[in-house]
C-alpha positions as semicolon CSV with decimal commas, in nm:
position;residue;x (nm);y (nm);z (nm)
1;X;0,000;0,000;0,000
2;X;0,115;0,348;-0,072
3;X;0,124;0,620;0,187
4;X;-0,133;0,820;-0,010
5;X;-0,390;0,544;0,028
6;X;-0,327;0,529;0,402
7;X;-0,365;0,907;0,438
8;X;-0,693;0,907;0,244
9;X;-0,825;0,619;0,456
10;X;-0,737;0,796;0,780
11;X;-0,897;1,119;0,662
12;X;-1,214;0,936;0,563
13;X;-1,233;0,753;0,895
14;X;-1,286;1,089;1,065
15;X;-1,569;1,168;0,823
16;X;-1,723;0,828;0,890
17;X;-1,716;0,885;1,265
18;X;-1,890;1,221;1,225
19;X;-2,161;1,074;1,004
20;X;-2,233;0,781;1,234
21;X;-2,239;0,995;1,549
22;X;-2,471;1,242;1,377
23;X;-2,697;0,969;1,240
24;X;-2,759;0,788;1,567
25;X;-2,973;1,059;1,733
26;X;-3,160;1,119;1,408
27;X;-3,263;0,754;1,370
28;X;-3,408;0,749;1,721
29;X;-3,679;1,001;1,622
30;X;-3,954;0,941;1,368
31;X;-3,903;1,263;1,173
32;X;-3,525;1,220;1,148
33;X;-3,530;0,857;1,034
34;X;-3,477;0,924;0,659
35;X;-3,196;1,170;0,728
36;X;-3,027;0,933;0,974
37;X;-3,046;0,649;0,722
38;X;-2,875;0,866;0,462
39;X;-2,600;0,947;0,714
40;X;-2,528;0,575;0,750
41;X;-2,521;0,530;0,372
42;X;-2,272;0,815;0,338
43;X;-2,062;0,665;0,617
44;X;-2,043;0,342;0,419
45;X;-1,926;0,534;0,113
46;X;-1,664;0,712;0,324
47;X;-1,531;0,372;0,427
48;X;-1,533;0,210;0,082
49;X;-1,556;0,483;-0,184
50;X;-1,481;0,263;-0,486
51;X;-1,699;-0,034;-0,576
52;X;-1,947;0,011;-0,291
53;X;-2,315;-0,034;-0,368
54;X;-2,555;0,169;-0,156
55;X;-2,912;0,046;-0,121
């Protein structure tokens, strides 16, 4: 692995943490459920940006 890949992965792990921590309170409420679900989908894309399928 190159150092550039490692740096991108570390940078994206911070984005993933923000999206998951922001999505958890939204999913607990009825009105925020669609927005919280989208936060989890974006967190998955932050983890695996290439070749990931989001449903």
